[in-house]
py3Dmol code that shows the C-alpha trace and the ligand (Angstrom):
import py3Dmol

protein = """\
ATOM      1  CA  MET A   1     122.903 276.573  64.721  1.00  0.00           C
ATOM      2  CA  ASN A   2     122.750 273.303  66.563  1.00  0.00           C
ATOM      3  CA  GLU A   3     126.371 272.361  67.233  1.00  0.00           C
ATOM      4  CA  ILE A   4     129.580 274.361  67.730  1.00  0.00           C
ATOM      5  CA  ARG A   5     133.296 273.518  68.023  1.00  0.00           C
ATOM      6  CA  ILE A   6     135.627 275.795  69.869  1.00  0.00           C
ATOM      7  CA  PHE A   7     139.168 276.207  70.932  1.00  0.00           C
ATOM      8  CA  SER A   8     139.346 277.105  74.612  1.00  0.00           C
ATOM      9  CA  PRO A   9     142.820 278.437  75.471  1.00  0.00           C
ATOM     10  CA  ALA A  10     145.247 278.065  78.264  1.00  0.00           C
ATOM     11  CA  THR A  11     146.071 281.066  80.359  1.00  0.00           C
ATOM     12  CA  VAL A  12     148.772 282.443  82.718  1.00  0.00           C
ATOM     13  CA  ALA A  13     147.409 283.800  86.063  1.00  0.00           C
ATOM     14  CA  ASN A  14     149.141 286.000  88.564  1.00  0.00           C
ATOM     15  CA  VAL A  15     151.837 287.148  86.083  1.00  0.00           C
ATOM     16  CA  SER A  16     154.370 287.669  89.022  1.00  0.00           C
ATOM     17  CA  CYS A  17     153.118 290.880  90.751  1.00  0.00           C
ATOM     18  CA  GLY A  18     149.292 290.376  90.095  1.00  0.00           C
ATOM     19  CA  PHE A  19     148.525 287.451  92.539  1.00  0.00           C
ATOM     20  CA  ASP A  20     144.853 286.519  92.048  1.00  0.00           C
ATOM     21  CA  VAL A  21     144.034 289.522  89.954  1.00  0.00           C
ATOM     22  CA  LEU A  22     146.052 289.488  86.693  1.00  0.00           C
ATOM     23  CA  GLY A  23     146.154 287.009  83.824  1.00  0.00           C
ATOM     24  CA  PHE A  24     146.783 286.640  80.146  1.00  0.00           C
ATOM     25  CA  CYS A  25     145.712 284.395  77.399  1.00  0.00           C
ATOM     26  CA  LEU A  26     147.814 281.913  75.235  1.00  0.00           C
ATOM     27  CA  ASP A  27     147.277 281.004  71.608  1.00  0.00           C
ATOM     28  CA  THR A  28     148.991 277.736  70.914  1.00  0.00           C
ATOM     29  CA  ILE A  29     147.884 275.666  73.867  1.00  0.00           C
ATOM     30  CA  GLY A  30     144.213 274.844  74.560  1.00  0.00           C
ATOM     31  CA  ASP A  31     141.319 272.390  74.621  1.00  0.00           C
ATOM     32  CA  GLU A  32     138.731 271.805  71.968  1.00  0.00           C
ATOM     33  CA  MET A  33     135.183 271.389  72.874  1.00  0.00           C
ATOM     34  CA  VAL A  34     132.017 270.374  70.854  1.00  0.00           C
ATOM     35  CA  VAL A  35     128.620 271.449  72.331  1.00  0.00           C
ATOM     36  CA  ARG A  36     125.271 270.532  70.656  1.00  0.00           C
ATOM     37  CA  LYS A  37     121.725 271.120  71.379  1.00  0.00           C
ATOM     38  CA  THR A  38     119.690 268.067  72.547  1.00  0.00           C
ATOM     39  CA  LYS A  39     115.922 267.490  72.608  1.00  0.00           C
ATOM     40  CA  GLU A  40     116.126 266.289  76.105  1.00  0.00           C
ATOM     41  CA  LYS A  41     116.369 269.033  78.618  1.00  0.00           C
ATOM     42  CA  GLY A  42     119.428 269.400  80.954  1.00  0.00           C
ATOM     43  CA  VAL A  43     123.224 269.402  80.442  1.00  0.00           C
ATOM     44  CA  SER A  44     125.284 266.116  79.819  1.00  0.00           C
ATOM     45  CA  ILE A  45     128.978 265.312  79.014  1.00  0.00           C
ATOM     46  CA  SER A  46     129.224 262.395  76.501  1.00  0.00           C
ATOM     47  CA  LYS A  47     132.899 262.458  75.644  1.00  0.00           C
ATOM     48  CA  ILE A  48     136.144 263.340  77.368  1.00  0.00           C
ATOM     49  CA  ILE A  49     139.332 262.537  75.417  1.00  0.00           C
ATOM     50  CA  GLY A  50     142.794 263.144  76.700  1.00  0.00           C
ATOM     51  CA  SER A  51     142.321 263.157  80.431  1.00  0.00           C
ATOM     52  CA  ASP A  52     140.689 261.042  83.110  1.00  0.00           C
ATOM     53  CA  LEU A  53     137.996 263.635  84.348  1.00  0.00           C
ATOM     54  CA  PRO A  54     134.495 263.037  85.692  1.00  0.00           C
ATOM     55  CA  TYR A  55     131.512 262.747  83.451  1.00  0.00           C
ATOM     56  CA  ASP A  56     129.265 263.682  86.370  1.00  0.00           C
ATOM     57  CA  ILE A  57     128.144 267.322  85.477  1.00  0.00           C
ATOM     58  CA  GLN A  58     128.344 268.183  89.171  1.00  0.00           C
ATOM     59  CA  LYS A  59     131.925 267.202  89.363  1.00  0.00           C
ATOM     60  CA  ASN A  60     133.286 268.332  86.046  1.00  0.00           C
ATOM     61  CA  VAL A  61     133.832 272.176  85.945  1.00  0.00           C
ATOM     62  CA  ALA A  62     132.514 272.358  82.444  1.00  0.00           C
ATOM     63  CA  GLY A  63     129.147 270.771  83.689  1.00  0.00           C
ATOM     64  CA  VAL A  64     128.900 273.070  86.693  1.00  0.00           C
ATOM     65  CA  SER A  65     129.384 276.275  84.803  1.00  0.00           C
ATOM     66  CA  ALA A  66     127.023 275.053  81.959  1.00  0.00           C
ATOM     67  CA  LEU A  67     124.399 274.263  84.527  1.00  0.00           C
ATOM     68  CA  ALA A  68     124.705 277.586  86.157  1.00  0.00           C
ATOM     69  CA  LEU A  69     123.976 279.292  82.824  1.00  0.00           C
ATOM     70  CA  TYR A  70     121.306 276.673  81.946  1.00  0.00           C
ATOM     71  CA  ASP A  71     119.354 277.290  85.093  1.00  0.00           C
ATOM     72  CA  ASP A  72     119.432 281.039  84.445  1.00  0.00           C
ATOM     73  CA  ALA A  73     118.445 280.785  80.697  1.00  0.00           C
ATOM     74  CA  LYS A  74     115.860 278.001  81.145  1.00  0.00           C
ATOM     75  CA  PRO A  75     115.626 276.894  77.507  1.00  0.00           C
ATOM     76  CA  ASN A  76     113.184 274.098  76.412  1.00  0.00           C
ATOM     77  CA  PHE A  77     115.932 271.997  75.204  1.00  0.00           C
ATOM     78  CA  GLY A  78     119.304 270.666  76.553  1.00  0.00           C
ATOM     79  CA  PHE A  79     123.014 270.653  75.716  1.00  0.00           C
ATOM     80  CA  ASP A  80     125.626 267.873  75.460  1.00  0.00           C
ATOM     81  CA  ILE A  81     129.291 268.617  75.854  1.00  0.00           C
ATOM     82  CA  GLU A  82     132.457 266.823  74.490  1.00  0.00           C
ATOM     83  CA  ILE A  83     135.739 267.799  75.805  1.00  0.00           C
ATOM     84  CA  TYR A  84     139.130 267.167  73.894  1.00  0.00           C
ATOM     85  CA  LYS A  85     141.589 267.979  76.659  1.00  0.00           C
ATOM     86  CA  HIS A  86     145.038 269.091  75.781  1.00  0.00           C
ATOM     87  CA  ILE A  87     145.800 271.205  78.941  1.00  0.00           C
ATOM     88  CA  LYS A  88     146.839 268.882  81.622  1.00  0.00           C
ATOM     89  CA  PRO A  89     144.849 269.410  84.833  1.00  0.00           C
ATOM     90  CA  GLY A  90     147.018 270.803  87.604  1.00  0.00           C
ATOM     91  CA  SER A  91     149.576 272.233  85.281  1.00  0.00           C
ATOM     92  CA  GLY A  92     149.103 275.885  86.320  1.00  0.00           C
ATOM     93  CA  ILE A  93     147.929 277.126  82.900  1.00  0.00           C
ATOM     94  CA  GLY A  94     144.214 277.198  83.651  1.00  0.00           C
ATOM     95  CA  SER A  95     143.048 273.639  82.658  1.00  0.00           C
ATOM     96  CA  SER A  96     139.798 273.923  84.630  1.00  0.00           C
ATOM     97  CA  ALA A  97     139.227 277.438  83.497  1.00  0.00           C
ATOM     98  CA  ALA A  98     139.456 276.453  79.841  1.00  0.00           C
ATOM     99  CA  SER A  99     136.657 273.760  80.450  1.00  0.00           C
ATOM    100  CA  ALA A 100     134.565 275.993  82.750  1.00  0.00           C
ATOM    101  CA  SER A 101     134.649 278.934  80.262  1.00  0.00           C
ATOM    102  CA  GLY A 102     134.469 276.944  77.096  1.00  0.00           C
ATOM    103  CA  SER A 103     131.134 275.260  77.946  1.00  0.00           C
ATOM    104  CA  VAL A 104     129.379 278.669  78.835  1.00  0.00           C
ATOM    105  CA  PHE A 105     130.810 280.375  75.832  1.00  0.00           C
ATOM    106  CA  ALA A 106     129.653 277.612  73.490  1.00  0.00           C
ATOM    107  CA  ILE A 107     126.141 277.408  74.975  1.00  0.00           C
ATOM    108  CA  ASN A 108     125.784 281.308  74.709  1.00  0.00           C
ATOM    109  CA  GLU A 109     126.656 281.089  71.037  1.00  0.00           C
ATOM    110  CA  LEU A 110     124.019 278.229  70.558  1.00  0.00           C
ATOM    111  CA  LEU A 111     121.416 280.383  72.296  1.00  0.00           C
ATOM    112  CA  GLY A 112     122.207 283.414  70.051  1.00  0.00           C
ATOM    113  CA  ARG A 113     124.436 285.229  72.535  1.00  0.00           C
ATOM    114  CA  PRO A 114     122.085 286.523  75.229  1.00  0.00           C
ATOM    115  CA  TYR A 115     124.801 286.996  77.823  1.00  0.00           C
ATOM    116  CA  SER A 116     127.737 289.473  78.062  1.00  0.00           C
ATOM    117  CA  LYS A 117     131.472 288.373  78.631  1.00  0.00           C
ATOM    118  CA  THR A 118     131.022 289.462  82.131  1.00  0.00           C
ATOM    119  CA  GLN A 119     127.901 287.287  82.782  1.00  0.00           C
ATOM    120  CA  LEU A 120     129.837 284.348  81.143  1.00  0.00           C
ATOM    121  CA  THR A 121     132.654 285.007  83.533  1.00  0.00           C
ATOM    122  CA  HIS A 122     130.146 284.854  86.384  1.00  0.00           C
ATOM    123  CA  PHE A 123     128.776 281.482  85.281  1.00  0.00           C
ATOM    124  CA  ALA A 124     132.275 280.113  84.622  1.00  0.00           C
ATOM    125  CA  MET A 125     133.439 281.004  88.051  1.00  0.00           C
ATOM    126  CA  LYS A 126     130.846 278.611  89.492  1.00  0.00           C
ATOM    127  CA  GLY A 127     132.768 275.872  87.629  1.00  0.00           C
ATOM    128  CA  GLU A 128     136.033 277.101  88.726  1.00  0.00           C
ATOM    129  CA  ALA A 129     135.007 277.075  92.401  1.00  0.00           C
ATOM    130  CA  ILE A 130     134.717 273.297  92.409  1.00  0.00           C
ATOM    131  CA  ALA A 131     138.256 272.817  91.162  1.00  0.00           C
ATOM    132  CA  SER A 132     139.846 275.432  93.502  1.00  0.00           C
ATOM    133  CA  GLY A 133     137.526 275.699  96.454  1.00  0.00           C
ATOM    134  CA  SER A 134     136.668 279.492  95.848  1.00  0.00           C
ATOM    135  CA  GLU A 135     135.319 281.613  92.962  1.00  0.00           C
ATOM    136  CA  HIS A 136     138.358 282.677  91.053  1.00  0.00           C
ATOM    137  CA  ALA A 137     138.430 284.570  87.775  1.00  0.00           C
ATOM    138  CA  ASP A 138     142.107 285.219  87.164  1.00  0.00           C
ATOM    139  CA  ASN A 139     142.202 282.273  84.547  1.00  0.00           C
ATOM    140  CA  ILE A 140     138.587 282.507  83.548  1.00  0.00           C
ATOM    141  CA  ALA A 141     138.768 286.165  82.519  1.00  0.00           C
ATOM    142  CA  PRO A 142     141.654 286.070  80.064  1.00  0.00           C
ATOM    143  CA  THR A 143     140.097 282.932  78.512  1.00  0.00           C
ATOM    144  CA  ILE A 144     136.742 284.650  77.796  1.00  0.00           C
ATOM    145  CA  PHE A 145     137.966 288.226  77.190  1.00  0.00           C
ATOM    146  CA  GLY A 146     141.467 287.469  75.591  1.00  0.00           C
ATOM    147  CA  GLY A 147     144.747 289.470  76.177  1.00  0.00           C
ATOM    148  CA  PHE A 148     145.570 290.720  79.649  1.00  0.00           C
ATOM    149  CA  THR A 149     142.850 291.172  82.171  1.00  0.00           C
ATOM    150  CA  LEU A 150     142.565 292.434  85.722  1.00  0.00           C
ATOM    151  CA  ILE A 151     139.958 291.393  88.152  1.00  0.00           C
ATOM    152  CA  LYS A 152     138.643 294.536  89.889  1.00  0.00           C
ATOM    153  CA  ASN A 153     136.064 292.750  91.835  1.00  0.00           C
ATOM    154  CA  THR A 154     134.866 289.192  92.204  1.00  0.00           C
ATOM    155  CA  SER A 155     131.407 289.883  93.791  1.00  0.00           C
ATOM    156  CA  PRO A 156     129.939 291.353  91.620  1.00  0.00           C
ATOM    157  CA  ILE A 157     132.467 290.316  88.969  1.00  0.00           C
ATOM    158  CA  LYS A 158     134.204 293.297  87.338  1.00  0.00           C
ATOM    159  CA  VAL A 159     136.829 292.589  84.648  1.00  0.00           C
ATOM    160  CA  LEU A 160     139.134 295.211  83.242  1.00  0.00           C
ATOM    161  CA  GLN A 161     140.603 294.466  79.810  1.00  0.00           C
ATOM    162  CA  LEU A 162     144.134 295.780  79.412  1.00  0.00           C
ATOM    163  CA  PRO A 163     145.941 296.366  76.099  1.00  0.00           C
ATOM    164  CA  THR A 164     148.367 293.832  74.848  1.00  0.00           C
ATOM    165  CA  PRO A 165     151.577 295.176  73.235  1.00  0.00           C
ATOM    166  CA  ASP A 166     151.943 293.650  69.618  1.00  0.00           C
ATOM    167  CA  GLU A 167     155.243 292.050  69.907  1.00  0.00           C
ATOM    168  CA  LEU A 168     154.735 290.210  73.064  1.00  0.00           C
ATOM    169  CA  TYR A 169     155.403 286.398  73.160  1.00  0.00           C
ATOM    170  CA  ALA A 170     155.244 283.904  75.956  1.00  0.00           C
ATOM    171  CA  ILE A 171     157.186 280.785  76.531  1.00  0.00           C
ATOM    172  CA  ILE A 172     155.781 278.143  78.965  1.00  0.00           C
ATOM    173  CA  ILE A 173     157.814 275.336  80.437  1.00  0.00           C
ATOM    174  CA  HIS A 174     155.693 272.623  82.120  1.00  0.00           C
ATOM    175  CA  PRO A 175     157.835 270.325  84.394  1.00  0.00           C
ATOM    176  CA  GLN A 176     155.830 267.114  84.492  1.00  0.00           C
ATOM    177  CA  ILE A 177     155.295 267.037  88.258  1.00  0.00           C
ATOM    178  CA  GLU A 178     151.958 267.914  89.968  1.00  0.00           C
ATOM    179  CA  ILE A 179     151.488 270.717  92.560  1.00  0.00           C
ATOM    180  CA  LYS A 180     148.320 270.677  94.423  1.00  0.00           C
ATOM    181  CA  THR A 181     146.743 274.127  94.353  1.00  0.00           C
ATOM    182  CA  SER A 182     145.885 273.508  98.111  1.00  0.00           C
ATOM    183  CA  LEU A 183     149.509 273.021  99.009  1.00  0.00           C
ATOM    184  CA  ALA A 184     150.585 275.963  96.868  1.00  0.00           C
ATOM    185  CA  ARG A 185     148.088 278.054  98.922  1.00  0.00           C
ATOM    186  CA  ALA A 186     148.939 276.506 102.375  1.00  0.00           C
ATOM    187  CA  ILE A 187     152.505 277.446 102.221  1.00  0.00           C
ATOM    188  CA  LEU A 188     151.850 281.285 101.694  1.00  0.00           C
ATOM    189  CA  PRO A 189     152.122 283.486 104.702  1.00  0.00           C
ATOM    190  CA  ASN A 190     149.090 284.963 106.323  1.00  0.00           C
ATOM    191  CA  SER A 191     150.534 288.433 106.575  1.00  0.00           C
ATOM    192  CA  ILE A 192     153.256 290.247 104.692  1.00  0.00           C
ATOM    193  CA  PRO A 193     155.724 293.161 105.594  1.00  0.00           C
ATOM    194  CA  LEU A 194     154.546 296.587 104.497  1.00  0.00           C
ATOM    195  CA  LYS A 195     157.853 297.058 102.497  1.00  0.00           C
ATOM    196  CA  ASP A 196     157.021 294.052 100.431  1.00  0.00           C
ATOM    197  CA  ALA A 197     153.409 295.141  99.853  1.00  0.00           C
ATOM    198  CA  ILE A 198     154.758 298.599  98.652  1.00  0.00           C
ATOM    199  CA  THR A 199     157.108 296.824  96.163  1.00  0.00           C
ATOM    200  CA  GLN A 200     154.319 294.617  94.945  1.00  0.00           C
ATOM    201  CA  TRP A 201     151.812 297.284  94.228  1.00  0.00           C
ATOM    202  CA  SER A 202     154.364 299.503  92.767  1.00  0.00           C
ATOM    203  CA  ASN A 203     155.183 296.635  90.277  1.00  0.00           C
ATOM    204  CA  LEU A 204     151.536 295.895  89.510  1.00  0.00           C
ATOM    205  CA  GLY A 205     150.802 299.570  88.775  1.00  0.00           C
ATOM    206  CA  SER A 206     153.916 299.815  86.710  1.00  0.00           C
ATOM    207  CA  LEU A 207     153.036 296.636  84.746  1.00  0.00           C
ATOM    208  CA  VAL A 208     149.552 297.985  83.946  1.00  0.00           C
ATOM    209  CA  HIS A 209     151.177 301.269  82.813  1.00  0.00           C
ATOM    210  CA  ALA A 210     153.686 299.432  80.665  1.00  0.00           C
ATOM    211  CA  LEU A 211     150.876 297.558  78.918  1.00  0.00           C
ATOM    212  CA  HIS A 212     149.004 300.841  78.174  1.00  0.00           C
ATOM    213  CA  THR A 213     152.159 302.565  76.864  1.00  0.00           C
ATOM    214  CA  ASN A 214     153.915 299.701  75.030  1.00  0.00           C
ATOM    215  CA  ASP A 215     156.930 300.101  77.262  1.00  0.00           C
ATOM    216  CA  TYR A 216     158.650 296.711  77.147  1.00  0.00           C
ATOM    217  CA  ASP A 217     161.489 297.688  79.435  1.00  0.00           C
ATOM    218  CA  LEU A 218     159.001 298.836  82.212  1.00  0.00           C
ATOM    219  CA  LEU A 219     157.062 295.669  81.510  1.00  0.00           C
ATOM    220  CA  GLY A 220     160.147 293.488  82.180  1.00  0.00           C
ATOM    221  CA  ASN A 221     161.196 295.579  85.213  1.00  0.00           C
ATOM    222  CA  SER A 222     157.738 295.117  86.680  1.00  0.00           C
ATOM    223  CA  LEU A 223     157.766 291.351  86.415  1.00  0.00           C
ATOM    224  CA  GLU A 224     158.987 290.923  89.978  1.00  0.00           C
ATOM    225  CA  ASP A 225     157.094 289.117  92.791  1.00  0.00           C
ATOM    226  CA  VAL A 226     158.496 289.551  96.312  1.00  0.00           C
ATOM    227  CA  ILE A 227     155.574 288.010  98.014  1.00  0.00           C
ATOM    228  CA  ILE A 228     154.516 284.639  96.492  1.00  0.00           C
ATOM    229  CA  GLU A 229     157.418 283.524  94.304  1.00  0.00           C
ATOM    230  CA  PRO A 230     160.000 283.188  97.167  1.00  0.00           C
ATOM    231  CA  HIS A 231     157.575 280.565  98.796  1.00  0.00           C
ATOM    232  CA  ARG A 232     156.133 278.750  95.723  1.00  0.00           C
ATOM    233  CA  SER A 233     159.419 278.548  93.715  1.00  0.00           C
ATOM    234  CA  GLU A 234     160.686 276.123  96.275  1.00  0.00           C
ATOM    235  CA  LEU A 235     158.003 273.744  94.956  1.00  0.00           C
ATOM    236  CA  ILE A 236     159.149 273.935  91.344  1.00  0.00           C
ATOM    237  CA  PRO A 237     162.243 271.835  90.349  1.00  0.00           C
ATOM    238  CA  HIS A 238     165.096 274.017  88.928  1.00  0.00           C
ATOM    239  CA  PHE A 239     163.001 277.261  88.918  1.00  0.00           C
ATOM    240  CA  GLN A 240     166.024 279.472  89.606  1.00  0.00           C
ATOM    241  CA  MET A 241     168.043 277.774  86.771  1.00  0.00           C
ATOM    242  CA  VAL A 242     165.182 278.511  84.267  1.00  0.00           C
ATOM    243  CA  LYS A 243     164.910 282.177  85.567  1.00  0.00           C
ATOM    244  CA  LYS A 244     168.712 282.821  85.290  1.00  0.00           C
ATOM    245  CA  GLU A 245     168.739 281.230  81.690  1.00  0.00           C
ATOM    246  CA  VAL A 246     165.777 283.256  80.523  1.00  0.00           C
ATOM    247  CA  LEU A 247     167.195 286.607  81.816  1.00  0.00           C
ATOM    248  CA  ASN A 248     170.580 285.733  80.449  1.00  0.00           C
ATOM    249  CA  ASN A 249     168.997 285.374  77.011  1.00  0.00           C
ATOM    250  CA  GLY A 250     167.344 288.681  76.920  1.00  0.00           C
ATOM    251  CA  ALA A 251     163.762 287.977  77.864  1.00  0.00           C
ATOM    252  CA  LEU A 252     161.788 290.661  79.493  1.00  0.00           C
ATOM    253  CA  GLY A 253     161.057 288.437  82.632  1.00  0.00           C
ATOM    254  CA  CYS A 254     159.911 285.224  84.036  1.00  0.00           C
ATOM    255  CA  GLY A 255     157.687 283.896  86.877  1.00  0.00           C
ATOM    256  CA  ILE A 256     155.435 281.098  88.067  1.00  0.00           C
ATOM    257  CA  SER A 257     152.309 280.494  86.055  1.00  0.00           C
ATOM    258  CA  GLY A 258     149.284 280.307  88.381  1.00  0.00           C
ATOM    259  CA  SER A 259     150.180 278.072  91.248  1.00  0.00           C
ATOM    260  CA  GLY A 260     152.827 276.191  89.158  1.00  0.00           C
ATOM    261  CA  PRO A 261     154.562 274.066  88.239  1.00  0.00           C
ATOM    262  CA  SER A 262     154.521 275.797  84.882  1.00  0.00           C
ATOM    263  CA  ILE A 263     156.824 278.829  84.420  1.00  0.00           C
ATOM    264  CA  PHE A 264     156.103 281.612  82.081  1.00  0.00           C
ATOM    265  CA  SER A 265     158.738 283.934  80.346  1.00  0.00           C
ATOM    266  CA  LEU A 266     157.705 287.081  78.314  1.00  0.00           C
ATOM    267  CA  CYS A 267     159.788 288.160  75.334  1.00  0.00           C
ATOM    268  CA  LYS A 268     159.719 291.029  72.857  1.00  0.00           C
ATOM    269  CA  GLY A 269     159.612 289.574  69.348  1.00  0.00           C
ATOM    270  CA  VAL A 270     159.432 286.059  68.079  1.00  0.00           C
ATOM    271  CA  LYS A 271     163.156 285.897  67.317  1.00  0.00           C
ATOM    272  CA  ASN A 272     164.026 286.386  71.019  1.00  0.00           C
ATOM    273  CA  ALA A 273     161.216 284.159  72.128  1.00  0.00           C
ATOM    274  CA  LYS A 274     162.717 281.228  70.015  1.00  0.00           C
ATOM    275  CA  GLN A 275     166.187 281.925  71.504  1.00  0.00           C
ATOM    276  CA  VAL A 276     164.774 281.890  75.156  1.00  0.00           C
ATOM    277  CA  LYS A 277     162.839 278.700  74.363  1.00  0.00           C
ATOM    278  CA  ASN A 278     165.908 276.986  73.055  1.00  0.00           C
ATOM    279  CA  ALA A 279     167.850 278.123  75.963  1.00  0.00           C
ATOM    280  CA  ILE A 280     165.383 276.830  78.538  1.00  0.00           C
ATOM    281  CA  ASN A 281     165.051 273.591  76.583  1.00  0.00           C
ATOM    282  CA  ASN A 282     168.691 272.971  76.391  1.00  0.00           C
ATOM    283  CA  SER A 283     169.313 273.545  80.121  1.00  0.00           C
ATOM    284  CA  TYR A 284     166.268 271.686  81.362  1.00  0.00           C
ATOM    285  CA  LEU A 285     167.164 268.559  79.167  1.00  0.00           C
ATOM    286  CA  LYS A 286     170.223 268.314  81.504  1.00  0.00           C
ATOM    287  CA  THR A 287     167.947 267.693  84.575  1.00  0.00           C
ATOM    288  CA  GLU A 288     166.279 264.667  85.711  1.00  0.00           C
ATOM    289  CA  VAL A 289     162.747 266.084  85.241  1.00  0.00           C
ATOM    290  CA  SER A 290     160.855 265.540  82.034  1.00  0.00           C
ATOM    291  CA  PHE A 291     158.972 268.627  80.688  1.00  0.00           C
ATOM    292  CA  GLU A 292     156.897 270.198  77.912  1.00  0.00           C
ATOM    293  CA  ILE A 293     157.611 273.557  76.426  1.00  0.00           C
ATOM    294  CA  HIS A 294     155.474 275.912  74.396  1.00  0.00           C
ATOM    295  CA  LEU A 295     155.945 279.271  72.553  1.00  0.00           C
ATOM    296  CA  SER A 296     152.844 281.368  71.981  1.00  0.00           C
ATOM    297  CA  LYS A 297     151.842 284.827  70.927  1.00  0.00           C
ATOM    298  CA  ILE A 298     149.400 286.504  73.378  1.00  0.00           C
ATOM    299  CA  ASN A 299     145.954 285.629  72.357  1.00  0.00           C
ATOM    300  CA  THR A 300     143.880 288.794  72.266  1.00  0.00           C
ATOM    301  CA  GLU A 301     140.658 287.147  71.195  1.00  0.00           C
ATOM    302  CA  GLY A 302     140.259 284.464  73.878  1.00  0.00           C
ATOM    303  CA  ILE A 303     138.029 281.425  72.957  1.00  0.00           C
ATOM    304  CA  LYS A 304     137.734 280.950  69.162  1.00  0.00           C
ATOM    305  CA  ILE A 305     135.073 279.249  67.216  1.00  0.00           C
ATOM    306  CA  LEU A 306     136.550 276.658  64.894  1.00  0.00           C
TER     307      LEU A 306
END
"""
ligand_1 = """\
27
ADP
P 145.264 274.390 86.650
O 146.142 274.761 87.708
O 146.014 273.728 85.431
O 144.255 275.423 86.329
P 143.339 273.426 88.335
O 144.083 272.922 89.665
O 142.725 274.722 88.428
O 144.347 273.167 87.217
O 142.261 272.432 88.162
C 142.437 270.958 88.213
C 141.403 270.292 89.136
O 140.050 270.505 88.550
C 141.648 268.865 89.085
O 141.387 268.439 90.374
C 140.625 268.248 88.193
O 140.184 266.966 88.529
C 139.478 269.209 88.262
N 138.547 269.303 87.116
C 137.210 268.949 87.095
N 136.766 269.094 85.854
C 137.805 269.543 85.065
C 138.011 269.823 83.651
N 136.944 269.721 82.817
N 139.160 270.118 83.275
C 140.171 270.258 84.183
N 140.158 269.985 85.413
C 138.991 269.660 85.823
"""
view = py3Dmol.view(width=600, height=400)
view.addModel(protein, "pdb")
view.setStyle({"model": 0}, {"cartoon": {"style": "trace"}})
view.addModel(ligand_1, "xyz")
view.setStyle({"model": 1}, {"stick": {}})
view.zoomTo()
view.show()
């Protein structure tokens, strides 16, 4: 195989109570990438459609992660990358993670799959680090493993794959404003009250249990974030309105996707998911902010070969 085309999905990190450790993978939103072997050694990016991103492989996360793998594998040929961007950078649904993971996944396939998913996560984190300033895996891991993932450690990286209940659907609303990840981090407190920490780890443990036991009610009750959301929701226009609408329409829960501005909701069954999507759509249309809205089943596969 000399060439491969892949779908690299968007992801939701944090998932309310799992700041920096929990994430899940989406199915209907994602980038496409084409990677092909070249006679010349090294890694290049020859095409980027859909977004104004750097072609310099040291500045594009897809190039940085690809180079990390390439330097380890040392093949006697090279790779060229094309990126067809559908996930807007800075949207809070893992735009950089899709690129960083996509390039290493594709190169691994072209090399005959010498690396494990955990090793690919390690290489992709090198790319993610140039977008966010530190080596995060909470968007990378669900892109590569699919479904829900929990980051047990980042160094060395240890990813836990959690089960995905069958009838789970996500709705993502992306208000068309940009929130700098650096600002979204800067407004967070340095220390938190013990009582909030207790609530948060109780919710995270309960959410993990709910995924293992298919307990949708417990899942919904666990989607509560008493630490990050009170601060970051202030940056997202009409966050409280969306949350109220979502809960009034019977969704399991709702929270900030990554560092925002996207907001995710989780629903049991596609019928309820469509109802919740319509409700968010109709109420957000009354605001002054333009937006995009998506409905997606949870993607349990992660990156797909097209
Ligand atoms: P998101 O919150 O949607 O995950 P990030 O804030 O993580 O987005 O990443 C966006 C940043 O990464 C932007 O500064 C962007 O210029 C940079 N970047 C570099 N290469 C890429 C790429 N291939 N795809 C997306 N963003 C990239």
